[in-house]
C-alpha positions as CSV (number, residue, x, y, z in Angstrom):
1,M,0.1,0.0,0.0
2,S,1.2,3.6,-1.2
3,K,1.8,6.4,1.4
4,A,-1.0,8.4,-0.8
5,E,-3.4,5.2,0.1
6,I,-2.5,5.0,3.9
7,L,-2.6,8.9,3.8
8,G,-5.7,8.7,2.2
9,R,-7.6,6.3,4.7
10,I,-6.7,7.9,7.6
11,G,-8.4,11.3,6.2
12,R,-11.7,9.5,5.1
13,G,-11.5,8.0,8.8
14,L,-11.3,11.5,10.3
15,G,-13.8,12.6,7.9
16,R,-11.2,15.5,6.4
17,I,-10.8,14.3,2.9
18,E,-9.7,18.0,1.7
19,P,-8.3,20.6,3.8
20,T,-9.8,24.1,3.6
21,A,-7.8,27.0,2.9
22,A,-7.6,28.1,6.9
23,E,-6.1,24.6,7.7
24,R,-3.5,24.8,5.0
25,E,-2.5,28.6,6.1
26,R,-2.5,26.9,9.6
27,V,-0.1,24.4,8.8
28,A,2.0,26.5,6.8
29,A,2.3,28.8,9.8
30,R,3.2,25.9,11.9
31,L,5.9,24.3,9.4
32,A,7.3,28.4,9.4
33,A,7.7,29.3,12.8
34,K,9.7,26.1,13.4
35,A,8.4,25.7,17.0
36,R,10.3,23.7,19.5
37,N,8.8,20.5,21.0
38,A,9.5,20.0,24.8
39,I,13.2,19.6,25.6
40,P,14.5,17.4,28.0
41,A,15.9,19.4,30.9
42,R,18.9,16.4,31.3
43,A,20.6,18.4,28.4
44,Q,19.7,22.0,29.6
45,L,23.2,22.2,31.4
46,P,26.2,24.7,31.7
47,E,29.0,24.6,29.1
48,A,31.3,22.5,30.9
49,E,28.4,19.9,32.1
50,R,27.0,19.7,28.7
51,Q,30.5,18.8,27.3
52,A,31.0,16.4,30.1
53,L,27.4,14.6,29.5
54,F,28.2,14.9,25.6
55,I,31.1,12.7,26.3
56,E,29.8,10.2,28.8
57,M,26.7,9.5,26.3
58,A,28.9,8.8,23.2
59,R,31.2,6.5,24.9
60,E,28.2,4.7,26.6
61,A,27.4,4.3,23.0
62,A,30.6,2.8,22.0
63,A,31.9,5.6,20.7
64,E,35.9,6.2,21.3
65,V,36.4,9.9,22.5
66,I,39.9,11.2,22.5
67,E,40.2,14.7,24.0
68,L,42.9,17.2,22.5
69,S,44.0,20.3,23.9
70,S,44.5,21.9,20.6
71,L,43.9,21.2,16.5
72,Q,47.6,20.8,16.4
73,Q,47.4,17.9,18.3
74,V,45.2,16.2,15.7
75,P,47.7,14.6,13.5
76,S,49.6,13.0,15.9
77,A,46.6,11.6,17.4
78,V,45.2,10.4,14.3
79,A,48.6,8.6,13.4
80,N,49.0,7.0,16.7
81,W,45.3,5.7,16.6
82,L,46.0,4.6,13.1
83,Q,49.4,2.8,13.7
84,Q,48.0,1.3,16.9
85,T,45.0,-0.2,14.9
86,G,47.4,-1.6,11.9
87,I,45.9,1.0,9.5
88,D,48.4,2.6,6.9
89,E,46.0,4.4,4.6
90,L,43.3,7.3,5.1
91,V,40.7,9.2,3.0
92,V,39.9,12.7,4.4
93,A,37.5,15.2,3.9
94,S,38.8,18.3,2.2
95,D,37.5,21.0,4.7
96,N,39.4,23.6,6.1
97,P,41.5,23.1,8.7
98,L,41.9,19.4,7.1
99,P,44.1,20.1,4.2
100,E,46.9,21.6,6.2
101,L,46.6,19.1,9.1
102,C,47.2,15.9,6.7
103,K,50.3,17.6,5.3
104,Q,51.8,16.8,9.1
105,L,50.8,13.1,8.7
106,P,53.3,10.7,8.3
107,E,54.9,10.1,5.1
108,T,54.3,6.3,5.3
109,L,50.4,6.7,5.6
110,R,48.7,6.7,2.5
111,V,46.3,9.7,2.4
112,R,43.5,10.3,-0.3
113,Q,41.1,13.2,-0.4
114,G,37.6,12.8,-1.8
115,V,35.0,9.9,-1.8
116,A,35.4,6.5,0.1
117,Q,35.2,3.8,-1.8
118,A,34.2,0.1,-0.8
119,G,37.3,-1.5,0.7
120,D,38.4,1.8,2.4
121,L,39.7,1.2,5.5
122,A,39.0,4.6,7.7
123,S,38.4,8.4,7.2
124,L,38.9,11.4,8.7
125,T,36.1,14.4,8.3
126,L,34.7,16.9,10.5
127,S,31.5,17.3,12.7
128,F,29.5,20.3,12.0
129,L,27.9,19.7,15.7
130,G,27.5,17.7,18.7
131,I,24.6,17.0,20.7
132,A,25.0,16.3,24.5
133,E,21.5,14.5,25.2
134,T,22.6,11.5,23.3
135,G,26.5,12.1,22.4
136,T,25.2,12.2,18.9
137,L,27.2,13.9,15.9
138,M,25.5,15.6,13.3
139,L,27.1,15.8,9.9
140,Y,26.1,17.1,6.7
141,S,26.7,16.6,3.2
142,R,28.5,18.8,0.4
143,P,31.5,18.9,-1.9
144,E,34.1,18.9,0.5
145,S,32.6,16.2,2.6
146,P,30.9,13.6,0.8
147,T,28.5,11.4,2.6
148,T,30.3,8.3,1.7
149,L,33.2,9.1,4.0
150,N,30.7,8.7,6.9
151,F,29.5,5.1,6.1
152,L,31.8,3.2,4.0
153,P,35.2,3.0,6.0
154,D,35.5,0.5,8.8
155,N,36.7,3.1,10.7
156,H,35.3,6.5,10.8
157,L,37.5,9.4,12.4
158,V,35.7,12.6,13.5
159,I,37.2,16.0,14.7
160,L,35.0,17.9,17.0
161,Q,35.2,21.1,18.7
162,R,34.0,21.3,22.2
163,S,32.4,24.9,21.7
164,D,30.5,23.0,18.8
165,I,28.7,21.0,21.6
166,V,25.1,22.2,21.7
167,G,22.6,20.5,24.8
168,V,19.8,19.3,22.3
169,Y,18.3,18.3,18.9
170,E,16.2,21.4,18.5
171,E,19.3,23.7,19.2
172,A,21.4,21.6,16.7
173,W,18.7,22.1,13.7
174,S,18.4,25.9,14.7
175,Q,22.1,26.2,13.9
176,L,21.8,24.4,10.7
177,R,18.9,26.3,9.4
178,A,20.9,29.4,10.7
179,R,23.6,28.6,8.5
180,Y,21.8,27.2,5.4
181,P,18.4,29.8,5.6
182,D,17.5,29.1,2.0
183,S,18.0,25.4,1.5
184,L,19.2,22.8,4.0
185,P,21.9,20.4,2.7
186,R,20.8,17.3,0.3
187,T,22.0,15.0,3.4
188,V,22.0,15.4,7.2
189,N,23.4,12.6,9.3
190,M,23.0,11.9,12.9
191,I,25.5,9.6,14.1
192,T,25.4,8.0,17.7
193,G,28.4,5.4,18.0
194,P,29.4,2.9,15.3
195,S,26.9,1.0,13.5
196,R,25.3,-2.2,15.3
197,S,22.6,-4.4,14.5
198,A,20.8,-7.1,16.8
199,D,18.4,-8.2,14.2
200,I,20.4,-11.4,13.3
201,E,19.6,-14.1,16.3
202,Q,19.6,-11.2,18.7
203,K,23.0,-10.9,18.8
204,L,24.9,-7.3,18.8
205,Q,27.0,-7.2,15.7
206,M,29.0,-4.1,14.9
207,G,29.4,-2.7,11.4
208,A,26.3,-3.8,10.2
209,H,25.4,-0.9,8.0
210,G,28.1,1.3,8.5
211,P,31.6,1.8,10.3
212,R,32.7,-0.7,13.2
213,R,34.5,2.0,15.0
214,L,33.7,5.6,15.4
215,V,36.6,7.5,17.1
216,I,35.8,11.2,18.3
217,F,39.0,13.7,18.6
218,L,37.2,16.3,20.6
219,V,39.3,19.5,20.6
220,A,39.2,22.2,23.3
């Protein structure tokens, strides 16, 4: 059954076949207002506590959080993680400051910018925001950061600034709309921990639909 058929049956059941002009105007006004729903109190916190909640929730979701004091520490932290994991290749986004940071990676590491391919072992991207409520990253598609980088490689490495951690989803969407007031990005990804599924015999399988590991380099 198609979506139109389902909605048609609901409308007929409610006795509302065709909305009136006034009803259409009310719906349009509500969409334009972008009013927030009820916001959980647990994420309405001062900055330091909000950041601590993000770290706690991200780790609870099986993400690895590596805290750094500056962007300058990112190349060595990334290189160390890859070396310890036995990975010698990396596909990266091209947003600033990634090109300059990647110049500081070891020459023994094969680095490529662009779209991720099946079989790539690790990718490095930036996160637009972190959401403390659930330890979630918000990323969006653009030419400098194709969505494939977020899903195809087995290991997804993400740089997030502490100052870019918000409390709740509503604040994240407000900031994204403020950045793109005319048209939102084609794809917005909310990523909470590595990919997993328990659909097969109720056993948790990591990497079922995306990366097996999510590593967040949290920069002060």
